[in-house]
TORKOLGU-920331 format. One record per residue: residue in one letter; x, y, z of N, C-alpha, C in turn. Coordinates in steps of 0.05 Angstrom, whole numbers, plus 5000, padded with zeros to 4 digits. Example, Ala and Ser with C-alpha at 12.3 -4.5 7.8 and 13.67 -1.06 7.14 Angstrom:
<sites>
A526448865156524649105156526449345156/S525749555142527349795143525850015157/
</sites>
This chain:
<sites>
M501649744996499849965003501650205002/A500850444983502750674978501650904991/A503551145002502051275017503451554999/T502851815011505052075003506252265022/A507752415021509352595035508852835016/D508953095030509253285011511853465021/T513253615006515153825012513454045003/N513554275020511954565011514854755011/G514954874991516155044992516855244971/N517655554971517755624950516055694937/G513255684948511055664935509855414919/L511355154924510954944907509754744932/T508554554918508454394938508954004915/L511353894927512353684911511253474935/R510153274919508353074928509652804924/W510652684941512452444940511352134944/K510551974924508651724925511051544939/L510651404959512751344984510551054990/S512350814996510850565006511950755042/P510450505054510550515086513350635095/K514850415088517350365102518450635090/Q518750705064520150945062518951215067/R516151245073515551465093516051435119/Q516251225126518051215150520651405158/F522151315135525151405137524351675119/F523151725112523052055099522252225122/E520152205141519552315163520452325190/S522452115184523952125214526052355214/D526252445243528352725247530252575262/A532052375257534052225282536352325262/K538152395280540852545273541552295246/Y541651995251543051775239540651655234/R540451585208538551425203539151205183/T537950965180539850715169537650635155/L537950595129536350405114537450135103/A537450025109538249675088535449635078/G536049585051534049555032534349305009/G532849155006533148974974533549094961/R534349064934534849094909532349114913/R531549434895529249554884527049674898/F527949624924525849804945525350064934/G527450114933527450434928528250644945/K531250534945532750644967533950904967/N534550964933535551194923533851454926/T530351354913528551454914527651604939/V527851524962526351594979529351804993/G531951664988534151784995534152034990/L533252114958534252414949531652464949/A528752414955526852584962526852694988/S528352535009528852675041531352865037/Q532852855018535153055015533953275003/I532153284979531053514967529453704993/D527653525012525953655024527353805049/F530153695059531853805079532754015060/A533654055038534354375032532354455020/I530554475018528154645007527154675038/R526654585061525554685082527254635105/P529254705101531654615125530654725157/H528854965155527655055181526154845199/A525654675181523654395196525054185210/Y527054235215529254025220530254135240/R531353975264532853985286536454025276/W537453875251539453875251541154045231/G542954105231544054365209543154605209/R544554795194543355115192540855135176/D539755395180537055435168537355605141/E540355665139540755845119542855705105/G543055755069546255715065546455385061/V544855245060544954935074545954785036/V548554625057549954475028548454115047/T547754065027546953765026549853585003/W550353315014552353175004550452875001/W550952804969550852544967552852414960/V553052244969556552054972556151794955/A557051754939555951514918558351344921/P558151064906560450904905562950984881/T561351064866563251214849562051454836/Y563651614815562351854809560451764788/N560551574766558951514749556151414760/Q556251324791553551254798552451514809/A554751734822553351934836552252124815/K552952124785552152264763548852104756/K549751914757547251724742544651704757/Y545251654787542951474805542651764821/G544351964821544152224841543152394829/F544852534822544852804810543352814780/E543352614767540752624742537852554754/K538552384765535452314787535052594804/A535852724816535152964832534053194807/L535753144787534353384763531753294755/E531353054756528552964749526153014765/M526652964790525253024818524453324823/L526853454815526053794826524753874801/P522754044810522054274777523654454776/D523554534751525654764742525355014755/R523155074759523055314783524955324804/L525255124814527155104845529855144846/I530955044813533455054809534555304799/D537355434816537955724809539855684793/G539555734765541255804747541355514737/E545155484726545355184708546755014734/P545554774737546854534752550454574738/K552154484763555054404753554854084745/R555054044717555253774706557753654703/T560053744718562853664725563253564749/I565553384756565853334779567453574799/P566053524824563653474837560853574830/F558353444821556353454809555053684829/E553853934821552254094836549154254828/I547454234847545454304837544854614855/P544154804849544655034871540755054866/L539455124889537255214885536055434895/V533655574889533555824890532855924925/T532055694939532755694961534555884991/G537055824955540155894978541055544978/S539955414983541455134987543154994965/Q544754864969545554734943546554384953/L545254264932546253924928548353904916/E549553704926552453634920553153374921/F553953294898554953024881557352924890/Y558352694907561252614910561352224905/S563852244911564451894906566351874927/Y566151604942567351484962570451384953/D569751294922572151154909574351324915/R574351664914576151844914576251984938/P577851914964576651954981578952254991/E580752274971582152514977580152784963/S577652774947576752944936573852964957/L574452844984571652955001573953115023/D573453375013574553535032572653775031/G573253945054570954165058569854175086/A567554295096567454405119563854425117/G562354395134559454565137557554455119/V557754095117555754045109553353995131/D550454025125548953955136547553695138/D546753625111545053335112547253205092/M547452885095549852755075547752485076/T548152395049546952115052548851925036/I550151745051551451515040550751275021/D550751314996549351104985551250794990/E549350604986550950324995553650365007/R552650435034554550435057555950245059/G554549995055556349805062559449655051/Y558749815024561549755007563549975011/M562950145027564450365028566750235061/D568750365062570750255080570650505112/D570250335132569150545150571350725151/D574050715140574850995155574651185140/I573851065119573151385104570751565117/W569451435131567051545143568751715176/E569651575189571251715204573051895202/S574251895180576652085173575652285166/N574252185141573652445115570552495118/L568452345129565352515126564152525144/A565152385171563852455200564152835201/P567052805203568453235213566953385186/M566253305177564053525151561653615167/L560753465184558253545199557853715223/L560753595232561653805267561154035261/D561954235242560454565247558354635248/T556154455238553554515231551154355242/D552954185256550953955279549253795248/G550153735233548853615209547853345218/R546253205194544852925203546652795182/A545852505180547152355165545752045150/A545052015135543651755127545151555115/F544951315122546551105116544950915096/I545350845070543550655056544450515039/G543250305032544150075012543149815019/K544049615005543549315009545349295037/A545049035048545648925072548548775065/A549848985058552848835052554748995077/Y555648735090557648785123559749045120/S558349275140562149425142560949455180/E562349415191562449455221560349715226/H561249875214560150195224557250145209/F556350065187553750015178552449815194/V552649645202551649425218551049555245/A553049675257553149805286550850095288/C550650225267548350455267545750345263/F545550165250542849995236542149865270/E543649695289542749595306542349755333/R543550015331542650275342540550405344/G539550435319537250465308535050285317/Q535950055316533549805318533049755361/R535849945377534549935405533150155420/D531750045441530550325458532750305479/H534350455478535950535498536950905497/P536350965522537851315519539751315495/D541951175499544551315486544751215456/D541451135447541251135422538751225416/V537851485422535951615412536851795388/E539051845385539251915360539451835326/Y538951505337538351295311537051205311/A535251145284533151025270534050865256/S532550635244533850435228531150295214/W531550195190529450005175530849865164/Q529549635160530349365142527449345128/A527849365100526049335076526449095058/T524848945054526348745030525048844998/T525848724981524748744954522148724960/Y520948584972517848504970516148704981/D517348834999516049135007515549384996/N516949294970516249564944513349534938/P511149674949509049544931508149664903/F510049684893510649824867510949534846/I511449364865513049134840511448864850/P509548744836508448564844510348324859/D509748154877511947964879512647694864/E510947704846511147524824513547594801/R513147824802515147914789518447974805/V518847984827520947884849521447694848/D519947474843520247164836521847064806/D520747204791520647204766524147274764/L524347534775527947634773529447554789/F528947464811531347384833531147074837/G529046914829528446684848530046524838/D531946504818534346384812537746354833/L538146594843539746724860540146504887/P542946404889543546244912542746344941/E541346194951539946304980541346504997/R543846505011545346655013545746905000/V545946864975545847104961542547324965/F540247114951537747214955536847344980/N537847204997537547305030539347575034/R541747635024542147875031541248165006/E541148044981541448164962538148314955/I536248124969533548154961531748194992/M532448005005531548075035532148265052/A535348305052536748575065537648475093/E538348135096539248095118542648045119/F543048185138545748255142547047985154/D545247805173546447575175546147285157/A545547365129545447185114547846935118/G549546995128551746795134552546615109/G554946555112557046325087558046505070/D559946375056560546505041559146575015/F560146734998557846744979558946624951/L561946524949562346334927563546204942/T561845974934563045664943563545514918/R564845294932566245054911564244844898/D561444844910560344694901558944854870/M559045094871557845264849559945254822/L562345164831564445104806564344834791/E563844824764564444544752566044514726/F566844324723570344284706568944164681/V570344194666569444004640572744024629/H573243784611575243804597575743884570/A577643944563577244074532576343864518/E577743604514576543404495573243364503/D571843434521569243474522566843664518/I568143804504566944124493565944004469/P563444084463561643974444563144064415/E563343984393564044144378561944224359/T562144454366560344734361562344994357/E560345194340562245394331562245614360/L564145684364564145844388566146184387/S565246294400566146594390567446554420/W569346764412572346854438571847064448/H572747034473572247394491574547344504/V576247614510578047624528578347934543/V578347954570577948214585580748164600/A581848394604583748414620583248704641/D583848614666583648744692587248864689/L587749114694589849214693590749334718/G592849244723595049394755596149604754/V594949734738597450014731596850234750/E599250374752598850564785601150814771/A600651004774603351204762605451104782/D605351104805607551064828608350784834/P610150674817609850314822610050254847/S612150424868612550324893609750414909/K607450544902606050514917604050324905/A603750184881603050004870603049794893/R606249744892606849384900606649464936/E607049654942606249724974603349614981/N600449724962598649714965597449504950/D598949304938597849064929596549114909/T597349374892594949454866596449384847/D599049244836599949264820599348914801/F597048874811596748554797595448614778/W596248374752594748484724592448184722/A591348174707589447894701587547864677/A587847644665585847694636584547454640/A582647354630580047214627579847164599/V579746904590579646774564576746634567/V574546664546572446514549571746424522/A570846174520569846114493566946114493/Y565546194471562046194482560046074462/D558645894472556845804452554645964451/S554446134426550946254429549346104432/L548245874417546245724412545445634441/Q547245454454546345374485546945574508/Q547145754497547245984520550345864535/Q551945774531554145614553556645784543/A557845814569561045964568562545734580/Y565045764568567345574574569445784584/L570045714611572545874629574945814617/I576445864586578345724582580945864602/D581646044614584046094627582746364634/V584746384658585046634676586946654690/T589046844677592546874687592047064700/R594647134717594347374739597647414735/T598847604737602147674743601847974756/R603448084761604848354764606948434767/G607048734770609348864777610448964739/M608948964725610049054700609349324695/T611249394668610849694662608749614646/K607849964634605949984611606349854584/D609049864580609349674553609649334563/Q610649244575611448994584608248894586/G606549134602603849034597602048914579/V603049114555602049154525602948904511/G606148854522607148554513605548294520/W605048314550603648014561601248014549/L599748204550596748184533596647994508/A599348214496599448094460599547804468/A601447744481601847424479600647224492/I598247354500595047254519593047184482/M593747434472591847454448593247254426/D595447204425596947024402596146734409/G594946594425593846304428590446434429/V589846664416586546644415585746694389/P583146644381583246664347581446854347/T582447144361581047344359582447594377/K582647874360584948044362583248214383/R580548154392579248384404579448374431/V579548504457580248474480579348714498/G577548704512576548864531579048984555/V578249234556580049344584578149494605/E579149454626577149664648578149924639/A575450084639575650364635575750484652/V578150544664578250734688580150884676/Q579451194690581251434690584151374676/A585651264695588651204692589551044671/Q587750874659588150674640587850654614/V586150964614585151044584587651014563/W590051034573592451024557592550754542/F591750554556593450324554591850204532/V588950314526587550224511588650334480/Q588950534484590750704456593250524451/D594950414474597450324469597050044455/A595249894468594049614464593349614431/Q592049814424591249884398593549914370/K595850034382597150094361599049814364/A598849604379600849434391599249204365/G596949254350595149154338593048994349/L592849014376589448884384587449134381/D585048994383582649064380581649154405/A582649344418581849384447579949594450/Y578549504469575349744472574749794501/P573949954511573850004546571749864552/I571249834579569249714587569049804615/E565949934616565250124637563949934660/N564949994678564349914706561650194726/D560350054729557850314741556550174765/R557249944779557049824794559649844819/P559749764848561149704860563149414856/K564649384858566249144849565448964864/E564548914892563848794908561148644896/E558448804885556848714880556548624850/R558948674836559648514806559948304811/L561548304834563047914830561147814855/T559747854867556847714882555247554859/Y555047714838553647594828554247434796/L557647324806557647174785557246874804/S555646914825554946584834552346514816/V550846794801548346644781548946544762/P551446514742551546374720552846104730/F554646144745556545904755554545744772/S553345774787551645624799549345484783/N547845644759546545504741547845384719/G550045304722552345124701551645274673/R552445564669552845664653555545754648/V556745754663560045784659561445454668/K563445444658564545124663567345214661/L569445094675572045204675572844954661/V574844974642576144784624578744704637/N578444384642581644284647583444184619/H584944264616587244164599589143944608/D590043824620591443654637590743374631/D592343154639592342934647590742884671/P587742744675586742694707589842544714/D589842264705591742094716594442214729/D595242484717597542574729597542794751/R594642844759594242974786594942804811/G595743044832596542924854594042784868/P594742704895592142534906590842764923/G587942794917585342954923585943174900/Q587343184881587043404866584643334845/E582143574846580043464834580143564803/F581643754805581443984777584643984770/D585144064747587344184732588944374752/P591244334751592544544778592944854772/R591444864746592645134731590145314749/W588745174760585645354766586645294799/N588645244814588445324845588445574852/E589845704838589646064844587046144841/F585846094821583046204819580946084833/V581345884845578945704862580045904887/S582345874899582846054920582146284929/E582046484905581546694900578046744912/W577246524889574146484886572746414921/L574146244933573946254960573746354979/S575246484979576046694989574447004996/F573046994968571847254965568947304986/P568847504991569747804992571747885011/T573447655028575347815048577647705036/G578947615017581247505014582547774998/S584547814999587047924992587348054965/H585447824949585847884917582647804906/D582248034888579747894870579848014839/D583047994835583548094808582447904785/M582247634791582247454771579647414772/L577847424785574447474793573547734772/D575047884782574048194760574648204737/A576247974718576848044694574747804683/T575047594703571747404693569847564684/E568247714710566147864713565948014686/M567548154676567848304658567148174631/T568247934631568347754606565747684599/L565047554631562347504629559647624622/R560147864627558148094629558348094598/Q559148044579559148094545556747854533/L556147674540555247544533552147484546/N550547354532547747274537547746984559/L548146904576547646654594545646614605/G542646744591540346604605539846864628/G539346784649539946854677542946924681/S543647114666546347224666547247484689/V550247494697551047684708548647924702/E548648004688547748284677545048314679/A543248034668539948024668540448064706/Y541547934718540547974752541848204760/S543248344754544848504778544448794764/G542548894735541249104734543649284737/H542549494761544449734767544049744800/A546149784811546349904841543749934857/Y542550074837539850254855537550034854/G536449964830534449804819531849854827/D531750174827529250254841527250404835/R528150464801527250684792523750684792/
</sites>
């Protein structure tokens, strides 16, 4: 059952169509609000509505200033801040409330005729989170953000104004996110400034339950419990050994296959810093794809580290020499755009791949095509040569180790390259079909 809430300001009434739990979040005047929601519940819709209401009528709230108000929307990446924060806010705001032209470069800004300003940032660049005097802050997909960013970069922004903060997102575990949620559930004098809600995808009255079942019913149970039911204690590892199925190269059906390669680059301007931070790892995945059966064969995933730009181009070219295609995808982050150009000069048909969702979310959804048997890892060895207890080609040892240790392992480069490769394919209930975008609540 839907309800409405009104924002009255500057001679206008904005009417928000909200579900009951969205309205509770919207109307709460707690200093710290936490909303753990399933996919497509409507987290960012109500988060933006609440922030707009604060910016238009700040005098109605106990927190922050009454004039010259600044609000921050902080997303996992600037691409998400733009697409699901800045642009969505522009859709929600009447033109007459916007003062002049919004700032369409990083950080994005929307000035209002009330004197308030909406600003949009990303927590993947903590160095950009400088300033002071923030009155209202919403951190989207809070569970994916390092707690240190809150303590060191964001919480201090609220001190001068005695501002408020909202933490929204799926029930991805972070110690601070969970602690705020639990404090919001307790009836204790020390927690009166906290409020929290847990909302499943089924709590969205605008999406029939049958549609939720159709979209997400094939997810593994532990993933379903976190992503749809918003359970912090879903328990267990998200990527498990029973999801991995192996096939020998000789047993692949003789059919026409297309070939796909994607590289996850470990390039950083400062080599010593890269090695110190363990960010100098490179990985590439090679997949053969049967489009008629919608079946993917993971031929190889390889990882190395510590290469220069030119060495990296040579490494990738050597991989491509053994594959019947010259087309290769490369993760399109700002520091790696030049690599695409150099790979093209080396004769590779390189193209950029955009990632507009948090890495942990993307990799979690690998569980879908692997569990459904749509992806098989290819053995090339002689099974008789394996050691005792070795169930598969030893080439896969590193990949399996990384798979089982996700999301707390020290590396995820091989998984990242694999996800970006599989995303290019139609696997029925595939990575892309199930994941949609990080917000899923339009």
